[in-house]
C-alpha distance (Angstrom), angle and dihedral (degrees) to the residues before:
residue distance angle dihedral
X1 . . .
X2 3.80 . .
X3 3.80 89.9 .
X4 3.80 89.8 61.4
X5 3.77 90.9 54.8
X6 3.81 96.3 45.5
X7 3.80 108.3 107.9
X8 3.78 115.2 -115.6
X9 3.82 97.2 7.0
X10 3.79 109.6 151.4
X11 3.79 94.7 4.4
X12 3.80 127.5 122.2
X13 3.81 113.5 -107.7
X14 3.82 94.6 -102.9
X15 3.84 90.9 52.7
X16 3.80 91.1 55.1
X17 3.79 90.7 67.4
X18 3.80 114.4 116.5
X19 3.77 110.3 -76.0
X20 3.75 120.8 -125.5
X21 3.77 133.9 -130.9
X22 3.77 123.4 -84.1
X23 3.79 111.3 -85.2
X24 3.78 112.1 -100.2
X25 3.79 119.9 -109.5
X26 3.80 106.5 -101.5
X27 3.81 94.5 29.8
X28 3.80 120.7 121.0
X29 3.80 123.6 -129.4
X30 3.81 127.9 -167.8
X31 3.80 114.3 -123.2
X32 3.81 123.9 -133.6
X33 3.77 131.9 -137.4
X34 3.80 112.7 -130.3
X35 3.77 145.7 160.4
X36 3.79 111.9 -104.0
X37 3.79 123.5 -134.4
X38 3.82 90.1 -103.7
X39 3.83 90.6 56.1
X40 3.80 97.0 -104.8
X41 3.79 120.0 127.2
X42 3.82 119.8 -117.2
X43 3.80 120.0 -159.8
X44 3.81 133.6 171.7
X45 3.82 86.7 -102.6
X46 3.83 87.4 70.6
X47 3.80 88.2 65.9
X48 3.82 98.7 35.9
X49 3.80 109.9 141.2
X50 3.81 91.1 -0.1
X51 3.76 138.4 105.5
X52 3.81 108.7 -102.8
X53 3.80 122.8 -153.9
X54 3.82 109.8 -160.1
X55 3.80 109.2 -162.7
X56 3.82 121.4 -170.2
X57 3.83 110.3 -160.2
X58 3.82 146.0 143.9
X59 3.80 133.8 -143.9
X60 3.82 91.1 -125.2
X61 3.83 95.4 49.7
X62 3.83 111.4 107.5
X63 3.81 92.8 -159.1
X64 3.81 90.7 50.6
X65 3.82 88.3 51.7
X66 3.80 88.2 58.5
X67 3.82 95.5 43.4
X68 3.82 101.4 40.8
X69 3.83 95.2 73.6
X70 3.81 88.1 56.9
X71 3.83 91.8 49.3
X72 3.82 88.2 50.9
X73 3.83 91.8 49.4
X74 3.82 91.1 49.2
X75 3.81 90.8 47.8
X76 3.81 93.7 50.0
X77 3.81 93.6 45.4
X78 3.81 98.3 44.2
X79 3.83 108.7 27.1
X80 3.80 91.3 97.6
X81 3.82 91.1 48.0
X82 3.82 96.2 60.3
X83 3.82 103.8 -78.4
X84 3.81 121.3 132.4
X85 3.81 125.5 -175.3
X86 3.79 127.1 -156.4
X87 3.80 111.1 -175.7
X88 3.81 114.5 -166.4
X89 3.80 116.2 -159.9
X90 3.79 121.0 -152.1
X91 3.82 92.1 -164.7
X92 3.79 115.6 135.5
X93 3.81 93.3 -125.3
X94 3.81 125.6 39.2
X95 3.82 88.6 -143.8
X96 3.82 90.4 62.3
X97 3.80 91.8 52.8
X98 3.82 94.2 43.2
X99 3.81 92.2 46.9
X100 3.79 91.6 50.4
X101 3.81 92.9 50.3
X102 3.80 91.5 47.9
X103 3.82 93.5 47.3
X104 3.81 90.8 51.2
X105 3.81 94.3 43.1
X106 3.81 94.3 -122.9
X107 3.79 115.3 165.2
X108 3.82 103.1 -178.6
X109 3.83 114.5 118.1
X110 3.80 109.2 -90.8
X111 3.79 134.3 179.0
X112 3.77 138.6 160.9
X113 3.78 126.2 -84.2
X114 3.80 94.9 -121.7
X115 3.81 123.2 176.4
X116 3.82 88.7 -100.6
X117 3.81 93.3 51.8
X118 3.81 90.5 42.9
X119 3.81 91.3 58.1
X120 3.82 89.0 64.7
X121 3.81 99.6 29.1
X122 3.81 107.0 26.9
X123 3.78 113.8 -167.0
X124 3.79 112.1 -106.8
X125 3.80 118.5 -137.2
X126 3.78 116.3 -78.1
X127 3.78 135.8 32.0
X128 2.94 133.1 -78.4
X129 3.79 100.2 28.0
X130 3.81 127.2 -177.9
X131 3.80 124.7 -167.0
X132 3.81 119.3 179.0
X133 3.81 120.0 -157.2
X134 3.78 139.1 176.9
X135 3.80 106.1 -131.9
X136 3.79 126.7 -138.0
X137 3.79 118.4 166.9
X138 3.80 110.8 -37.4
X139 3.81 94.5 -24.2
X140 3.76 138.5 77.4
X141 3.80 126.3 -148.7
X142 3.80 109.8 -142.5
X143 3.81 114.1 -122.0
X144 3.84 98.4 163.9
X145 3.81 137.9 13.7
X146 3.81 129.6 -178.9
X147 3.79 132.9 171.4
X148 3.80 118.6 -158.5
X149 3.77 133.8 29.1
X150 3.79 117.4 -31.7
X151 3.81 121.0 -154.1
X152 3.80 120.6 -121.7
X153 3.81 93.5 -101.5
X154 3.82 90.4 50.9
X155 3.82 92.7 51.6
X156 3.81 91.0 45.4
X157 3.80 88.2 49.7
X158 3.81 90.2 63.7
X159 3.81 87.3 81.5
X160 3.81 87.5 77.8
X161 3.82 87.0 79.3
X162 3.82 91.5 63.8
C-alpha cells in the first residue's frame, strides 16, 4: 500500500513535477486540442457552448476506480443535454489507459496528460481531480473544482451546471 502513496511512482518524469493548486472558481483556462486514446481528435470546438468536465485520473488509482463509473454514468445521461467530458490520464503508457477504459466499457472522451496538454491544463494536486467549466471559444470558465474522490451523488450533482 505504501507504493500507492509514494509521490511520483509509476509516472513519467514530466508528470512528477510539482502539482499546482486547484483552479479558482471564476478563473478562465485555455483548452487544448489533442488526440484521444481511441484515435479521435478532440478540440475546444467539441465543448463550445457546453459544460465541460475535465477529469484527471489513472488506471492504477483506487479512488479513480471508484469515481470513474460515476463519471461514465453522468456522461451517458447528460451528453445530449450539453455536457462534455475530457478525461486526462496520467498513466505512464497510453496503452495502459486505453486498455483500462476498454475493459471497463467506458465511453467518455479520454486522452493523455502530455506535456503539451499540461501547459494549458496543468494537473492540480491530488487524484482524481474534477474541474467543471463553461466553455466559450477556446477557453473554459471554472464553475467547480474538487480534488479527491467524489461520491456518486456529488458527481451526479454536477449536472446542475448545465
